[in-house]
C-alpha positions as CSV (number, residue, x, y, z in Angstrom):
1,M,28.7,-61.4,7.1
2,S,29.0,-64.8,8.8
3,T,26.4,-65.9,11.5
4,S,29.1,-65.9,14.2
5,S,30.1,-62.3,13.5
6,C,26.5,-61.0,13.8
7,S,25.5,-63.1,16.8
8,R,28.5,-62.5,19.0
9,P,27.4,-61.0,22.4
10,F,27.9,-57.2,22.7
11,P,30.3,-56.3,25.5
12,V,27.9,-56.3,28.4
13,F,30.5,-54.9,30.8
14,L,30.8,-51.8,28.7
15,L,27.1,-51.1,29.0
16,L,27.0,-51.8,32.7
17,S,30.0,-49.6,33.3
18,L,28.2,-46.6,31.5
19,L,25.1,-47.1,33.7
20,I,27.2,-47.4,36.9
21,A,29.2,-44.3,35.9
22,A,26.1,-42.2,35.4
23,P,25.4,-41.5,39.1
24,A,28.9,-40.1,39.4
25,A,28.4,-37.9,36.4
26,A,25.1,-36.7,38.1
27,Q,26.9,-35.7,41.3
28,T,29.5,-33.7,39.3
29,A,26.7,-32.0,37.4
30,A,24.8,-31.2,40.6
31,A,27.9,-29.7,42.1
32,A,28.3,-27.1,39.3
33,P,26.8,-23.8,40.4
34,S,25.3,-23.1,36.9
35,N,22.9,-26.1,37.2
36,P,19.6,-26.0,38.9
37,P,19.2,-28.1,42.1
38,A,18.3,-31.7,41.7
39,Q,14.6,-32.5,41.6
40,D,12.9,-33.4,44.9
41,P,12.3,-37.2,44.8
42,S,8.8,-36.6,46.2
43,V,7.9,-34.7,43.0
44,D,8.4,-37.9,41.1
45,L,5.2,-39.2,42.7
46,Q,3.1,-36.4,41.2
47,V,1.4,-36.4,37.8
48,N,3.6,-34.6,35.2
49,V,1.0,-33.3,32.7
50,A,3.8,-32.2,30.2
51,Q,5.2,-35.8,30.2
52,P,2.5,-38.4,31.2
53,D,4.4,-41.5,30.0
54,F,7.9,-43.0,29.8
55,T,7.9,-43.2,26.0
56,L,6.5,-41.4,23.1
57,S,5.4,-44.2,20.9
58,A,8.5,-46.3,21.0
59,L,11.3,-43.8,21.8
60,P,12.1,-42.8,25.4
61,T,11.1,-39.7,27.3
62,T,12.7,-38.3,30.4
63,L,9.9,-38.9,32.8
64,R,11.2,-40.0,36.1
65,L,10.0,-43.2,37.8
66,P,10.0,-42.9,41.6
67,K,12.4,-45.0,43.6
68,G,10.9,-48.4,44.3
69,K,7.9,-48.0,42.1
70,F,6.8,-50.0,39.0
71,S,5.3,-49.3,35.6
72,F,3.9,-51.8,33.1
73,R,3.5,-51.2,29.3
74,L,1.8,-53.2,26.6
75,T,2.7,-52.4,22.9
76,H,0.5,-53.8,20.1
77,R,1.2,-53.4,16.3
78,F,-1.2,-55.0,13.8
79,T,0.9,-56.5,10.9
80,R,-1.6,-55.8,8.1
81,A,-0.6,-52.7,6.2
82,I,-3.5,-50.1,5.9
83,A,-3.0,-49.8,2.1
84,E,-2.9,-53.6,1.5
85,G,-5.8,-54.5,-0.8
86,D,-8.7,-52.2,-1.5
87,V,-11.0,-50.3,0.8
88,G,-13.4,-53.2,0.9
89,D,-10.6,-55.4,2.1
90,F,-9.6,-53.0,4.8
91,F,-13.2,-53.0,6.2
92,A,-13.5,-56.8,5.7
93,D,-10.4,-57.2,7.8
94,F,-11.9,-55.0,10.5
95,F,-9.3,-52.1,9.9
96,G,-6.5,-54.7,10.1
97,F,-7.6,-56.0,13.6
98,D,-8.0,-59.5,12.1
99,S,-4.4,-59.7,11.3
100,S,-1.6,-61.0,13.5
101,A,0.3,-58.6,15.7
102,R,3.7,-57.7,17.0
103,I,3.2,-57.6,20.8
104,G,5.5,-56.3,23.5
105,L,5.4,-56.6,27.3
106,E,7.4,-54.2,29.4
107,L,8.2,-53.9,33.1
108,R,10.0,-50.8,34.4
109,Y,11.4,-50.3,37.9
110,G,12.7,-47.2,39.7
111,L,16.1,-48.3,41.0
112,L,17.2,-44.9,42.4
113,P,15.9,-41.3,42.2
114,G,16.4,-40.4,38.5
115,T,17.5,-44.0,37.6
116,Q,15.2,-46.6,36.1
117,V,15.7,-50.1,34.6
118,L,13.4,-52.1,32.4
119,V,12.9,-55.3,30.6
120,H,10.9,-55.5,27.3
121,R,9.9,-58.6,25.5
122,T,8.3,-58.9,22.1
123,N,6.4,-62.0,20.6
124,D,9.2,-62.5,18.1
125,R,11.2,-63.7,21.2
126,T,13.4,-60.6,21.4
127,I,14.2,-59.5,25.0
128,Q,15.7,-56.1,25.7
129,F,17.2,-54.9,29.0
130,A,17.7,-51.2,29.4
131,G,18.7,-48.5,31.9
132,Q,18.1,-44.7,32.0
133,H,19.6,-42.2,34.4
134,Q,18.9,-38.5,34.6
135,F,22.2,-36.6,35.1
136,L,21.5,-33.0,34.0
137,R,18.6,-30.6,34.4
138,F,18.8,-27.1,32.8
139,A,16.2,-24.4,32.9
140,R,15.6,-21.1,34.4
141,N,11.9,-21.9,34.9
142,P,11.5,-25.0,37.1
143,A,8.0,-25.4,35.8
144,A,9.5,-26.0,32.2
145,P,12.9,-27.8,32.7
146,G,15.3,-29.2,30.2
147,V,16.7,-32.6,31.0
148,V,19.3,-35.0,29.8
149,D,19.2,-38.7,30.5
150,A,21.7,-41.3,29.7
151,V,20.3,-44.4,27.9
152,V,21.9,-47.8,27.7
153,A,20.4,-51.2,26.6
154,I,21.2,-54.7,25.4
155,E,18.9,-57.1,23.6
156,G,19.1,-60.5,22.1
157,G,17.0,-62.8,19.9
158,N,15.5,-66.1,20.7
159,N,14.8,-65.2,24.3
160,F,18.2,-63.4,24.8
161,S,20.3,-66.4,23.7
162,E,21.7,-65.2,20.4
163,D,22.1,-62.3,17.9
164,F,23.0,-59.6,20.6
165,S,22.8,-55.9,20.0
166,G,23.8,-52.9,22.4
167,T,22.6,-49.3,22.4
168,V,24.2,-46.2,24.1
169,G,22.8,-42.7,23.8
170,A,20.7,-40.1,25.4
171,A,17.2,-38.7,25.7
172,I,17.0,-34.9,25.8
173,S,13.7,-33.1,26.6
174,K,12.4,-29.6,27.0
175,E,9.0,-29.2,28.7
176,F,6.6,-26.4,28.2
177,A,4.8,-25.6,31.5
178,G,2.1,-28.3,31.3
179,R,1.6,-28.0,27.6
180,G,3.8,-30.8,26.5
181,A,7.5,-31.4,25.6
182,V,9.9,-31.8,22.7
183,Y,12.6,-34.5,22.5
184,L,15.9,-35.3,20.9
185,Q,17.2,-38.9,21.2
186,P,20.7,-39.6,19.7
187,L,21.2,-43.3,19.8
188,M,24.0,-45.6,18.7
189,V,22.7,-49.1,18.0
190,F,25.3,-51.9,17.4
191,N,24.9,-55.0,15.4
192,T,21.8,-53.9,13.6
193,R,22.5,-55.6,10.2
194,P,20.3,-58.7,9.7
195,L,22.0,-62.0,8.9
196,N,20.7,-62.0,5.4
197,S,21.8,-58.5,4.5
198,T,24.7,-57.6,2.2
199,D,25.0,-54.0,3.5
200,P,28.7,-53.4,4.5
201,D,27.7,-51.5,7.8
202,E,26.9,-53.4,10.9
203,H,25.8,-50.6,13.2
204,T,23.3,-47.6,13.0
205,F,23.3,-44.2,14.4
206,L,19.8,-42.8,15.0
207,L,18.8,-39.2,15.7
208,G,15.3,-39.6,17.2
209,V,13.1,-36.5,17.3
210,G,9.5,-36.2,18.7
211,G,7.1,-34.3,20.7
212,R,3.9,-34.5,22.8
213,L,1.3,-31.7,22.8
214,R,-1.5,-31.4,25.4
215,L,-4.8,-30.6,23.8
216,W,-6.0,-27.5,25.7
217,Q,-6.4,-28.4,29.3
218,S,-7.7,-31.8,28.7
219,R,-6.1,-35.2,29.4
220,A,-5.7,-35.9,25.7
221,Y,-2.5,-35.4,23.7
222,V,-1.1,-35.8,20.2
223,V,2.2,-37.5,19.8
224,F,4.8,-37.6,17.1
225,E,8.2,-39.3,16.7
226,A,10.7,-40.1,14.1
227,A,14.1,-42.0,14.1
228,P,16.1,-41.1,11.0
229,Q,19.1,-43.5,10.3
230,V,21.8,-40.8,10.1
231,A,24.7,-43.1,9.6
232,G,25.6,-46.8,9.2
233,Y,23.3,-49.6,8.3
234,N,20.1,-48.1,6.8
235,E,18.4,-50.6,4.5
236,G,15.0,-50.1,6.2
237,I,12.6,-47.2,6.0
238,D,13.2,-44.5,8.7
239,H,10.8,-45.2,11.6
240,V,7.9,-42.6,11.9
241,S,4.9,-42.8,14.2
242,F,1.9,-40.6,15.0
243,G,-0.5,-41.0,17.9
244,I,-3.3,-39.7,20.0
245,E,-3.5,-40.6,23.7
246,T,-5.4,-40.0,26.9
247,R,-4.5,-40.5,30.4
248,A,-6.9,-41.7,33.2
249,G,-5.5,-42.0,36.6
250,G,-2.3,-44.2,36.4
251,H,-3.3,-45.4,32.9
252,V,-2.2,-44.0,29.5
253,F,-3.9,-45.3,26.4
254,Q,-2.3,-44.4,23.0
255,F,-3.6,-45.2,19.5
256,T,-0.8,-45.1,16.9
257,I,-0.2,-45.2,13.1
258,A,3.4,-46.1,12.2
259,N,5.4,-47.1,9.3
260,A,7.2,-49.9,11.2
261,L,6.5,-52.5,13.8
262,G,9.5,-52.1,16.1
263,T,9.5,-51.3,19.8
264,T,13.1,-52.2,20.8
265,Y,16.0,-50.1,19.9
266,R,17.4,-52.5,17.3
267,Q,13.9,-53.0,15.8
268,I,13.6,-49.2,15.6
269,A,17.0,-48.9,14.0
270,R,16.1,-51.4,11.3
271,G,13.0,-49.4,10.4
272,G,10.1,-50.3,8.2
273,E,10.3,-52.8,5.4
274,Q,8.6,-50.9,2.5
275,S,7.9,-47.3,1.8
276,G,4.2,-46.4,1.9
277,D,3.3,-49.1,4.4
278,W,1.5,-47.9,7.5
279,Y,0.2,-50.0,10.4
280,I,-2.3,-49.4,13.2
281,G,-1.4,-50.1,16.8
282,F,-1.7,-49.0,20.3
283,N,0.2,-48.7,23.6
284,L,-1.3,-49.2,27.1
285,S,0.7,-48.3,30.2
286,R,-0.1,-48.4,33.9
287,K,1.9,-46.7,36.7
288,F,1.8,-48.5,40.1
289,Y,2.1,-45.5,42.3
């Protein structure tokens, strides 16, 4: 594929129109008698022990961000594979902490009740803008709701100046009354094929799955996510990540082991480079409310 084909901007107006249309869909869903009433915005300010953070490891959850509030997240993935070299090398490299890292900085803002926007930049100079809107809640038990969020994003390389990619999809969750939640994240990611690839497909459909389980009544959780490349470009290894995390006030710290370094949707869609490679990393998030 030529450079101009891969680097053409994805139609931004399409992504924005989807995000703008989401509130209208929410009003229609709220009017349907079979749906539970919309969540009280004041509840958004309370700690949700089933969903303490806005992501699992890299994939989105359906935790609502209160209107007018902020959240910050730092992602960090060490680039040394755990199995590289022998055991002595692993300890000599201080468990891989001496290696370089893929780092991401993210700022998230509550635009409207149930609507949040974010910007995420990684140190390979990728910038991603994304939006998420909750348009459906379904559950007989309000303490364990099911939720559907619309997800849209656009990202570009070299500080958002070239090689653009768009994402449309959803984040679907089911909570379990303070015990955790399970997730399904169908995502269509456009222009995922690298410039040097000969794969005939340009786009990738991901079917993310994951869960978060609270350990007893503590503030600790175990986290799992995977993003199988169901269709389209799939030269990389399917993204898989495990983690253990703890929350303290507005902070959530998560230690991760993953087979890929990606934290934006296109990076996740491209997956890992080599089967059997696993990397140590962590996420640190802070809610400002």
